[in-house]
Backbone as JSON, one array per atom type, in Angstrom:
{
  "sequence": "MKKIKLDKKGEIVLQTTLTQGQVSKFNKLIQRLIVEDGAAYIPINELHGVLLTNSRDRAKTIVNNHQDIVKNFLVRDRIRFQKYNVSAAIKPVGLYLLLETLAQTNPKRANDYRASLALLSYIIASYPQLSFSSQQKAKYKNAEKSSVVGRLKRNHQKCQLSGQYFTDEDEKHVHHIEGASEDPALATDENNLIVIKGIIHEHYHTWLIRSQKSITRNTLRMYAKQNGYSLKTLEA",
  "N": [[0.65, -1.15, 0.23], [0.9, 2.22, -0.98], [1.78, 4.99, 0.81], [1.54, 8.47, 2.04], [3.94, 10.32, 3.61], [5.18, 12.72, 5.92], [8.37, 14.06, 6.16], [11.31, 14.32, 8.68], [12.04, 16.77, 7.92], [9.69, 17.96, 7.48], [8.69, 17.33, 5.17], [6.88, 16.23, 2.07], [6.34, 12.73, 2.12], [6.53, 10.71, -0.89], [5.47, 7.24, -0.96], [6.73, 5.05, -3.88], [5.72, 2.93, -7.11], [7.6, 4.02, -8.9], [10.67, 4.26, -10.92], [13.9, 5.22, -10.45], [14.95, 6.51, -13.23], [12.2, 7.14, -14.57], [11.29, 9.15, -12.76], [13.43, 10.63, -13.18], [12.75, 11.87, -15.29], [10.65, 13.72, -14.73], [12.5, 14.95, -13.68], [13.75, 16.42, -16.28], [11.57, 17.34, -17.39], [10.63, 19.49, -15.99], [12.17, 21.49, -16.83], [11.44, 22.38, -19.18], [8.38, 22.92, -18.5], [6.77, 25.04, -20.15], [5.89, 28.23, -19.38], [3.88, 31.17, -19.43], [2.05, 34.51, -18.98], [0.82, 33.91, -16.78], [0.12, 30.7, -16.84], [-0.39, 27.8, -17.49], [2.5, 25.18, -19.48], [2.34, 21.95, -20.73], [4.85, 20.75, -23.18], [3.69, 18.74, -25.99], [5.4, 16.35, -26.51], [7.15, 15.98, -24.41], [5.59, 14.67, -22.71], [6.13, 11.6, -21.48], [7.01, 10.74, -19.34], [5.53, 11.66, -17.52], [3.03, 9.91, -18.14], [3.61, 7.54, -17.41], [5.88, 5.9, -18.75], [8.8, 4.63, -21.61], [8.82, 5.7, -23.98], [8.29, 8.3, -25.88], [6.83, 8.06, -28.34], [4.69, 6.1, -27.81], [3.42, 7.79, -25.64], [2.3, 10.09, -26.59], [0.51, 8.31, -28.09], [-1.2, 7.29, -26.37], [-2.29, 9.97, -25.29], [-3.77, 10.36, -27.84], [-5.74, 8.41, -28.01], [-7.24, 9.03, -26.43], [-8.7, 11.45, -27.04], [-11.35, 12.76, -26.64], [-11.47, 13.18, -23.43], [-8.96, 15.01, -23.37], [-8.84, 17.06, -25.73], [-9.74, 19.66, -24.87], [-8.04, 20.81, -24.1], [-5.76, 20.5, -25.36], [-3.13, 22.85, -26.87], [-2.41, 23.61, -29.9], [-0.28, 25.2, -31.68], [2.14, 26.65, -33.91], [3.27, 29.02, -34.15], [2.79, 30.66, -31.79], [4.46, 28.73, -29.89], [6.65, 29.3, -30.32], [9.61, 29.88, -29.91], [10.11, 28.54, -27.95], [10.65, 25.9, -29.81], [8.2, 24.07, -29.69], [5.62, 22.78, -30.87], [2.99, 21.97, -30.38], [1.02, 21.38, -27.1], [-0.31, 20.71, -23.85], [-2.36, 21.65, -21.62], [-1.52, 22.3, -17.38], [-4.39, 20.82, -16.83], [-5.46, 19.04, -18.3], [-3.67, 16.68, -18.31], [-4.39, 16.12, -15.47], [-6.78, 15.35, -15.25], [-6.62, 13.19, -17.2], [-4.89, 11.54, -16.34], [-5.77, 10.69, -14.24], [-8.22, 8.87, -15.08], [-6.93, 7.2, -16.27], [-5.88, 6.01, -13.69], [-8.07, 4.78, -13.19], [-8.9, 3.41, -15.39], [-6.64, 1.06, -14.88], [-6.17, -0.65, -12.76], [-4.09, -1.96, -11.59], [-2.3, -0.09, -12.05], [-2.96, 1.78, -10.6], [-1.8, 3.18, -8.64], [0.8, 4.46, -9.08], [0.35, 6.25, -11.39], [-1.78, 7.88, -10.19], [0.67, 8.73, -8.6], [1.77, 9.87, -10.29], [0.67, 12.19, -11.2], [0.74, 13.17, -8.57], [3.48, 14.4, -8.4], [3.41, 15.8, -10.31], [1.32, 17.66, -9.7], [2.64, 18.96, -7.86], [5.12, 20.06, -9.32], [4.09, 21.7, -10.8], [3.29, 23.41, -9.23], [5.3, 24.51, -8.2], [5.73, 27.4, -9.04], [6.16, 30.55, -9.22], [4.83, 32.26, -10.7], [2.57, 31.19, -10.97], [0.48, 32.18, -9.78], [-2.49, 33.39, -7.95], [-2.7, 36.32, -8.56], [-0.86, 36.69, -10.53], [-2.18, 35.28, -12.69], [-4.59, 36.45, -12.82], [-3.62, 39.49, -13.61], [-3.02, 38.44, -16.22], [-5.07, 37.6, -17.36], [-6.39, 40.39, -18.0], [-4.71, 41.42, -19.16], [-4.77, 39.6, -21.53], [-8.15, 40.65, -22.42], [-7.33, 43.04, -23.11], [-5.29, 42.84, -24.97], [-7.45, 41.38, -26.95], [-9.3, 43.17, -27.49], [-7.7, 44.91, -28.49], [-6.67, 43.75, -30.81], [-9.45, 43.01, -31.72], [-10.16, 45.13, -32.63], [-8.38, 46.14, -34.62], [-8.36, 44.16, -36.68], [-11.06, 44.6, -37.8], [-10.81, 46.9, -39.0], [-9.46, 47.0, -40.85], [-9.33, 46.34, -44.21], [-7.77, 45.41, -46.3], [-4.83, 43.22, -46.72], [-2.01, 44.95, -44.75], [0.55, 43.49, -45.78], [0.41, 42.37, -48.09], [-1.56, 43.88, -49.49], [-3.58, 42.71, -50.91], [-7.34, 41.96, -50.96], [-9.12, 40.82, -47.71], [-10.83, 37.54, -48.09], [-13.7, 35.84, -47.86], [-12.66, 33.48, -47.29], [-10.05, 33.67, -46.28], [-7.45, 33.83, -43.25], [-7.65, 36.41, -40.88], [-5.03, 37.82, -39.69], [-3.43, 39.34, -37.05], [-0.19, 40.3, -36.8], [3.01, 40.72, -34.31], [5.08, 43.08, -35.09], [7.63, 43.65, -34.16], [8.95, 41.41, -31.92], [7.62, 40.61, -28.85], [7.79, 38.28, -26.74], [9.79, 39.98, -24.81], [9.22, 42.28, -24.2], [6.84, 43.08, -22.92], [4.94, 44.76, -23.6], [4.35, 45.52, -25.96], [2.91, 43.97, -27.21], [0.49, 45.05, -26.94], [0.58, 47.49, -28.6], [-0.39, 49.33, -30.93], [1.29, 50.47, -32.4], [3.02, 48.49, -33.2], [1.57, 46.4, -34.84], [0.74, 44.55, -37.19], [-2.34, 44.01, -39.4], [-2.84, 41.36, -41.26], [-2.75, 38.59, -43.76], [-3.15, 35.38, -43.04], [-1.84, 32.62, -44.35], [0.32, 34.08, -45.06], [0.94, 34.79, -42.75], [2.14, 32.98, -41.26], [3.4, 31.83, -43.25], [5.28, 33.6, -43.12], [6.42, 32.9, -40.6], [7.57, 30.27, -40.82], [9.33, 30.82, -42.83], [11.27, 32.54, -41.06], [12.07, 29.99, -39.05], [13.51, 28.85, -40.75], [15.36, 30.34, -42.01], [16.97, 31.37, -39.18], [16.34, 33.07, -38.01], [15.62, 36.74, -35.85], [11.87, 37.87, -34.56], [11.75, 40.61, -35.56], [11.45, 44.71, -36.74], [13.54, 44.63, -39.17], [14.08, 41.87, -40.05], [10.9, 41.72, -40.94], [10.43, 43.39, -42.95], [13.1, 42.7, -44.3], [11.68, 40.55, -45.21], [8.99, 40.96, -46.47], [10.69, 42.68, -49.15], [11.79, 40.53, -49.93], [9.37, 38.59, -51.18], [7.7, 41.19, -52.52], [6.04, 42.62, -51.67], [4.09, 45.02, -49.79], [6.3, 47.6, -48.52], [5.52, 50.05, -46.99], [4.0, 49.91, -44.77], [6.02, 49.56, -42.89], [7.4, 51.08, -42.68], [9.88, 53.24, -40.35]],
  "CA": [[-0.28, 0.22, 0.16], [1.14, 3.88, -0.47], [1.53, 6.24, 1.53], [2.48, 9.54, 1.6], [3.54, 10.98, 4.93], [6.18, 13.13, 6.51], [9.25, 13.12, 7.06], [11.71, 14.75, 10.2], [12.17, 17.96, 7.81], [8.38, 18.57, 7.13], [9.07, 17.52, 3.88], [6.44, 15.31, 2.15], [7.1, 11.61, 1.39], [5.54, 9.79, -1.57], [5.98, 6.24, -1.94], [5.7, 4.91, -5.46], [7.47, 1.93, -7.42], [8.38, 4.63, -9.95], [11.36, 4.4, -10.92], [14.78, 6.16, -10.65], [14.42, 6.92, -14.95], [11.08, 7.75, -14.74], [11.57, 10.3, -11.77], [13.98, 11.69, -13.66], [12.04, 12.62, -16.78], [9.95, 15.09, -14.61], [12.93, 16.14, -13.9], [13.93, 17.32, -17.22], [9.96, 18.18, -17.4], [11.09, 20.89, -15.15], [13.04, 22.64, -17.52], [10.78, 22.47, -20.42], [7.51, 23.42, -19.01], [6.56, 26.56, -20.32], [4.9, 29.08, -17.99], [3.84, 32.64, -19.57], [0.73, 35.01, -18.9], [-0.05, 32.6, -15.28], [-0.6, 29.19, -17.28], [1.28, 26.5, -17.56], [2.15, 24.09, -20.57], [3.57, 21.11, -21.42], [5.27, 20.18, -24.24], [3.41, 17.22, -25.93], [6.69, 15.57, -26.76], [7.39, 15.44, -23.03], [4.55, 13.7, -22.23], [6.48, 10.0, -21.85], [7.41, 10.45, -18.0], [4.28, 12.01, -16.87], [2.51, 9.3, -18.7], [4.72, 6.22, -17.54], [6.71, 5.16, -20.07], [9.53, 5.19, -21.85], [8.73, 6.27, -25.36], [7.43, 9.15, -26.53], [5.15, 8.07, -28.95], [3.66, 5.88, -27.0], [2.69, 8.81, -25.39], [1.49, 10.15, -28.13], [-0.47, 7.44, -28.57], [-2.07, 7.45, -24.8], [-2.87, 11.15, -25.26], [-4.49, 10.74, -29.1], [-6.74, 7.75, -27.79], [-8.65, 9.92, -24.79], [-8.94, 13.19, -26.89], [-12.39, 12.87, -25.96], [-10.77, 13.98, -21.97], [-7.96, 15.94, -23.71], [-9.05, 18.09, -27.13], [-10.82, 20.89, -25.03], [-7.37, 21.21, -23.36], [-4.84, 20.95, -26.66], [-2.83, 23.79, -27.9], [-1.35, 23.59, -30.85], [-0.32, 26.75, -32.18], [3.52, 26.51, -34.0], [3.7, 30.66, -34.04], [2.97, 30.67, -30.18], [5.85, 28.37, -28.94], [8.18, 28.84, -31.52], [10.74, 30.38, -29.33], [10.3, 26.77, -27.56], [11.38, 24.97, -30.28], [7.23, 23.51, -30.13], [4.51, 23.19, -32.22], [2.0, 22.16, -29.43], [1.32, 21.52, -25.54], [-1.22, 20.67, -23.36], [-2.6, 22.15, -20.25], [-1.8, 20.46, -16.76], [-5.35, 20.42, -15.59], [-5.91, 18.06, -19.38], [-3.14, 15.82, -17.96], [-4.87, 15.47, -14.48], [-8.18, 14.42, -16.06], [-6.02, 11.95, -18.39], [-4.01, 10.49, -15.31], [-7.32, 9.83, -12.95], [-9.06, 7.81, -16.0], [-6.11, 6.18, -16.23], [-5.87, 5.09, -12.76], [-9.74, 3.96, -12.94], [-9.23, 1.87, -15.83], [-5.42, -0.15, -15.19], [-6.03, -1.0, -11.49], [-2.69, -2.53, -10.85], [-1.32, 0.66, -12.41], [-3.43, 3.23, -10.02], [-1.03, 4.15, -7.44], [1.57, 5.06, -10.31], [-0.73, 7.42, -12.02], [-2.06, 8.92, -9.09], [1.81, 9.11, -8.36], [2.44, 10.85, -11.43], [-0.22, 12.99, -11.29], [1.03, 13.61, -7.5], [4.83, 15.03, -8.68], [3.16, 16.46, -12.09], [1.07, 18.9, -9.16], [3.65, 19.08, -7.18], [5.8, 20.69, -10.55], [3.04, 23.05, -11.34], [2.54, 24.38, -7.87], [6.63, 25.23, -7.27], [6.15, 28.09, -9.97], [5.19, 31.6, -8.56], [4.28, 32.67, -12.0], [1.2, 30.95, -11.85], [0.0, 32.64, -8.7], [-3.4, 34.02, -8.77], [-2.75, 37.22, -9.05], [-0.27, 36.93, -12.23], [-3.5, 35.19, -13.26], [-5.85, 37.76, -12.59], [-3.43, 40.57, -14.63], [-2.91, 37.92, -17.43], [-6.58, 38.16, -17.71], [-6.74, 42.04, -18.36], [-3.81, 41.44, -20.69], [-5.74, 39.18, -22.82], [-8.76, 40.84, -22.37], [-7.02, 44.41, -23.64], [-5.04, 42.68, -26.5], [-8.17, 40.86, -27.59], [-9.42, 44.17, -27.86], [-6.61, 45.95, -29.8], [-6.32, 42.69, -32.05], [-10.35, 43.03, -32.66], [-10.77, 46.74, -33.14], [-7.99, 46.34, -35.68], [-9.33, 43.38, -37.63], [-12.63, 45.42, -38.11], [-11.05, 48.66, -39.2], [-8.53, 46.72, -41.95], [-10.08, 44.88, -44.97], [-6.83, 44.78, -47.06], [-3.63, 43.08, -46.07], [-1.13, 45.05, -44.49], [1.56, 43.5, -46.7], [0.21, 41.91, -49.51], [-2.56, 44.99, -50.29], [-4.81, 42.21, -51.6], [-8.21, 42.09, -50.12], [-9.55, 39.75, -47.56], [-11.61, 37.51, -48.78], [-14.06, 34.65, -46.91], [-11.2, 32.07, -47.63], [-8.84, 33.98, -45.77], [-7.92, 34.08, -42.03], [-6.74, 37.34, -40.54], [-3.75, 37.4, -38.27], [-2.38, 40.26, -36.19], [1.32, 40.19, -36.07], [3.85, 41.84, -34.0], [6.34, 43.19, -35.87], [8.59, 43.28, -32.99], [8.85, 40.43, -31.02], [7.05, 40.63, -27.72], [8.14, 38.18, -25.56], [11.17, 40.09, -24.18], [8.97, 43.38, -24.15], [5.16, 42.77, -22.73], [4.04, 46.64, -23.78], [4.5, 45.67, -27.44], [2.04, 42.83, -27.48], [-0.91, 45.79, -27.62], [1.13, 48.53, -29.08], [-1.16, 49.37, -32.52], [2.26, 51.16, -33.81], [3.6, 47.4, -33.15], [0.59, 45.66, -34.74], [-0.25, 44.55, -38.41], [-3.34, 42.65, -39.79], [-2.07, 39.98, -42.8], [-3.3, 37.1, -44.71], [-3.13, 34.02, -42.33], [-0.9, 32.4, -44.76], [1.33, 34.81, -45.54], [1.89, 34.73, -41.41], [2.44, 31.47, -41.41], [4.62, 31.03, -44.37], [6.73, 34.28, -42.85], [7.06, 32.28, -39.34], [8.1, 29.19, -41.43], [11.03, 31.35, -43.32], [12.12, 32.56, -40.37], [12.93, 29.62, -38.62], [14.87, 27.99, -42.02], [16.87, 31.6, -42.07], [16.92, 31.35, -38.25], [16.46, 35.17, -37.76], [14.24, 37.11, -35.43], [11.3, 38.83, -35.12], [11.98, 42.39, -35.89], [11.21, 45.15, -37.99], [14.4, 44.5, -40.07], [13.31, 40.95, -41.11], [9.66, 41.19, -41.28], [11.21, 44.04, -44.16], [13.39, 42.01, -45.46], [10.59, 39.19, -46.17], [8.69, 41.74, -47.73], [11.01, 42.74, -50.16], [12.32, 38.96, -50.86], [8.09, 38.71, -51.7], [7.14, 41.59, -53.41], [4.94, 42.68, -50.53], [4.2, 46.73, -49.4], [6.72, 48.39, -47.15], [4.71, 51.18, -46.72], [3.56, 50.18, -43.16], [7.22, 49.01, -42.19], [8.58, 52.63, -41.79], [10.02, 53.44, -38.64]],
  "C": [[1.01, 1.24, -0.37], [0.88, 4.12, -0.09], [2.17, 7.87, 1.37], [2.16, 10.34, 2.9], [5.02, 12.06, 5.1], [7.39, 13.53, 7.02], [10.17, 13.87, 8.32], [12.0, 15.96, 9.62], [10.83, 18.54, 7.72], [8.24, 18.09, 6.01], [7.55, 16.2, 3.5], [7.19, 14.44, 1.68], [6.33, 11.08, 0.79], [6.18, 8.08, -2.23], [5.44, 5.58, -3.32], [6.79, 3.87, -5.52], [7.74, 2.79, -8.83], [10.05, 4.8, -9.76], [12.65, 5.36, -11.39], [14.62, 6.76, -12.45], [13.08, 7.23, -15.34], [10.8, 9.13, -13.47], [12.61, 11.8, -12.13], [14.24, 12.54, -14.79], [11.09, 13.54, -15.9], [10.88, 15.6, -14.0], [13.3, 17.19, -14.84], [12.0, 17.76, -17.05], [10.5, 19.62, -17.17], [11.56, 21.86, -15.75], [12.66, 22.52, -18.85], [9.64, 22.6, -19.97], [7.31, 24.85, -19.34], [5.07, 27.14, -20.0], [4.97, 30.79, -18.64], [2.34, 32.7, -19.28], [0.2, 34.43, -17.25], [-0.68, 31.51, -15.54], [0.7, 29.12, -17.69], [1.54, 25.7, -18.88], [2.88, 23.49, -20.61], [3.26, 20.29, -22.83], [4.04, 18.11, -24.93], [4.65, 15.91, -26.32], [7.59, 15.18, -25.95], [6.32, 14.66, -22.05], [5.04, 12.4, -21.54], [6.63, 9.97, -19.91], [6.13, 10.33, -17.24], [3.01, 10.59, -16.83], [2.89, 7.5, -18.51], [4.9, 4.98, -18.59], [8.1, 5.7, -20.81], [9.58, 5.89, -23.41], [7.69, 7.24, -25.76], [6.47, 9.28, -27.23], [4.32, 6.96, -28.54], [2.84, 6.69, -26.26], [2.23, 9.18, -25.51], [0.11, 9.61, -28.16], [-1.68, 7.02, -27.48], [-3.22, 8.81, -25.04], [-4.5, 10.68, -26.7], [-5.57, 9.46, -28.42], [-7.67, 7.96, -26.35], [-8.19, 11.32, -25.95], [-10.41, 13.56, -26.41], [-12.2, 13.91, -24.14], [-9.89, 15.56, -22.35], [-7.67, 16.97, -24.39], [-9.29, 19.73, -25.88], [-9.46, 21.41, -24.27], [-4.98, 21.56, -23.94], [-4.81, 22.18, -27.32], [-2.0, 23.51, -28.93], [-1.62, 24.82, -31.53], [1.7, 26.81, -32.1], [4.1, 27.6, -33.75], [3.61, 30.89, -32.66], [3.81, 30.08, -29.43], [7.07, 27.95, -29.9], [9.52, 29.24, -31.0], [11.26, 29.01, -28.07], [10.48, 26.06, -28.3], [9.99, 24.03, -30.12], [6.58, 23.76, -30.48], [3.33, 22.95, -31.13], [2.38, 21.74, -28.0], [0.52, 21.32, -24.81], [-0.95, 21.15, -21.63], [-2.3, 21.24, -19.25], [-2.94, 19.74, -16.67], [-6.07, 18.96, -16.96], [-5.45, 16.69, -18.94], [-3.86, 15.22, -16.7], [-5.43, 14.54, -14.78], [-7.8, 13.22, -17.07], [-5.33, 10.67, -17.13], [-4.95, 9.77, -14.51], [-8.14, 8.99, -13.77], [-8.04, 6.85, -15.96], [-5.79, 5.47, -15.03], [-6.81, 4.33, -12.18], [-9.53, 3.17, -13.7], [-7.98, 1.16, -16.39], [-5.2, 0.12, -13.45], [-5.36, -0.94, -10.88], [-1.78, -1.36, -11.28], [-1.49, 2.05, -11.31], [-3.16, 4.11, -8.96], [0.15, 4.56, -8.24], [0.87, 5.94, -10.96], [-0.92, 8.38, -11.83], [-0.56, 9.54, -8.84], [2.81, 10.26, -9.3], [1.94, 12.22, -11.62], [-0.18, 14.11, -10.08], [2.54, 14.93, -7.46], [4.25, 16.24, -9.77], [2.17, 18.04, -11.11], [1.69, 19.97, -8.46], [4.95, 20.57, -8.3], [4.78, 21.98, -10.94], [3.05, 24.01, -10.36], [3.51, 25.15, -7.56], [6.75, 26.31, -8.25], [5.03, 29.01, -9.7], [4.91, 32.13, -9.53], [3.07, 32.37, -11.84], [-0.04, 31.38, -9.99], [-1.19, 33.01, -8.75], [-3.82, 35.58, -8.72], [-1.95, 37.34, -10.02], [-1.57, 36.04, -13.06], [-4.09, 36.46, -13.8], [-5.34, 38.76, -13.67], [-3.23, 39.11, -15.93], [-4.17, 37.93, -18.2], [-7.12, 38.78, -18.09], [-5.55, 41.8, -19.1], [-4.26, 40.69, -20.82], [-6.98, 39.39, -23.06], [-8.1, 42.22, -23.45], [-6.23, 43.52, -25.02], [-5.83, 41.58, -27.29], [-8.93, 42.18, -28.17], [-9.23, 44.75, -29.26], [-7.36, 44.75, -30.85], [-7.87, 42.69, -32.87], [-10.71, 44.0, -33.43], [-9.89, 46.55, -34.62], [-7.95, 45.0, -36.7], [-10.4, 43.89, -38.43], [-11.65, 46.86, -39.18], [-9.35, 48.29, -40.75], [-9.38, 45.45, -43.03], [-9.17, 45.03, -45.98], [-5.48, 44.1, -46.2], [-2.83, 44.38, -46.19], [0.46, 44.71, -45.44], [1.72, 42.99, -48.34], [-0.44, 43.21, -50.65], [-3.78, 43.72, -50.8], [-5.98, 41.92, -50.05], [-8.54, 40.73, -48.93], [-10.49, 39.24, -48.24], [-12.38, 36.28, -47.47], [-13.51, 33.41, -46.6], [-10.28, 32.6, -46.63], [-9.07, 34.28, -44.53], [-7.39, 35.52, -41.62], [-6.02, 37.39, -39.2], [-3.54, 38.87, -37.88], [-0.91, 39.29, -35.73], [2.21, 41.63, -35.46], [4.92, 41.53, -34.76], [7.62, 43.08, -35.23], [8.14, 42.43, -32.56], [8.66, 41.09, -29.45], [7.24, 40.29, -26.87], [9.19, 38.92, -24.35], [10.03, 42.19, -23.58], [7.55, 43.42, -24.31], [4.97, 43.71, -23.32], [3.76, 46.58, -25.62], [3.47, 44.54, -27.74], [0.46, 44.04, -27.57], [-0.68, 47.19, -28.34], [0.71, 48.37, -30.02], [-0.05, 50.21, -33.24], [3.33, 50.2, -34.46], [2.85, 46.32, -33.98], [0.34, 45.81, -36.47], [-1.05, 43.32, -38.69], [-2.74, 42.14, -41.52], [-2.53, 39.22, -42.7], [-2.64, 36.17, -43.46], [-2.24, 33.22, -43.15], [0.01, 32.68, -44.9], [1.79, 34.89, -43.84], [2.71, 34.2, -41.24], [4.04, 31.73, -41.99], [5.88, 32.05, -44.05], [7.42, 33.37, -41.54], [8.12, 30.71, -39.87], [9.86, 29.77, -42.01], [11.71, 32.41, -42.04], [12.75, 31.5, -39.15], [14.1, 28.71, -39.26], [15.93, 28.92, -42.05], [17.34, 31.53, -40.59], [17.21, 32.98, -37.72], [15.06, 35.14, -36.79], [13.12, 37.55, -35.74], [11.13, 40.23, -34.56], [11.81, 43.08, -36.92], [11.73, 44.96, -39.45], [13.92, 43.51, -41.33], [12.45, 40.87, -41.86], [10.12, 42.43, -42.79], [11.68, 43.66, -45.38], [12.28, 40.87, -46.28], [9.54, 39.99, -47.08], [9.19, 41.76, -48.94], [11.56, 41.72, -51.1], [10.89, 39.1, -51.57], [7.38, 39.47, -51.97], [6.22, 42.37, -52.67], [5.83, 44.44, -50.25], [5.65, 47.08, -48.23], [6.2, 49.3, -46.34], [4.66, 51.18, -45.22], [4.26, 49.39, -42.01], [8.05, 49.76, -41.71], [9.22, 52.5, -40.58], [10.04, 54.95, -38.75]]
}
């Protein structure tokens, strides 16, 4: 029987059959955890430790077999997670639900799945960035950003790079000319935002990765020039 108890230093001791190798995967997960805007995300290719398997592909299969549970918590956004070299991630609550389901459907490994859940919860809780106040600030920031983005999309009927009208088939994307990760104020600075077609936006980020360039006004100007797009909106 597995037990949770306090040691002499007042620390929680969790007895489990997890191997040292599996525990080491959790240590690596700490380094790969994405924490931004008061929220946490776990890269899809780092779930093998949490799901108690030695195979990344096996972990992905487990996730795919439980889409009904995790689909609302999966975030597939290559552009958003570009700086982390991650194309998709999952919110911890999705993994909590998945681990509890696995514990119920696999009684022989129930304790291990719940031990994994406990370790994951501990890792997430250890980040001060995930405090309630941070989440409140993040909600305000996201609301402000959504308001600015919505207004810009309504005010622009043409792509600011190609000069072409948006059609019903086009997605309108709002792009940051200068990357906002280092200076959050740029996220809602209208002088740093342009409205472009989604297909152009995705192509630009693919070009950035291939060229190993950063998100700056100069690199966007270079990209626009190479593709025959307008430079008017990029004039500093």
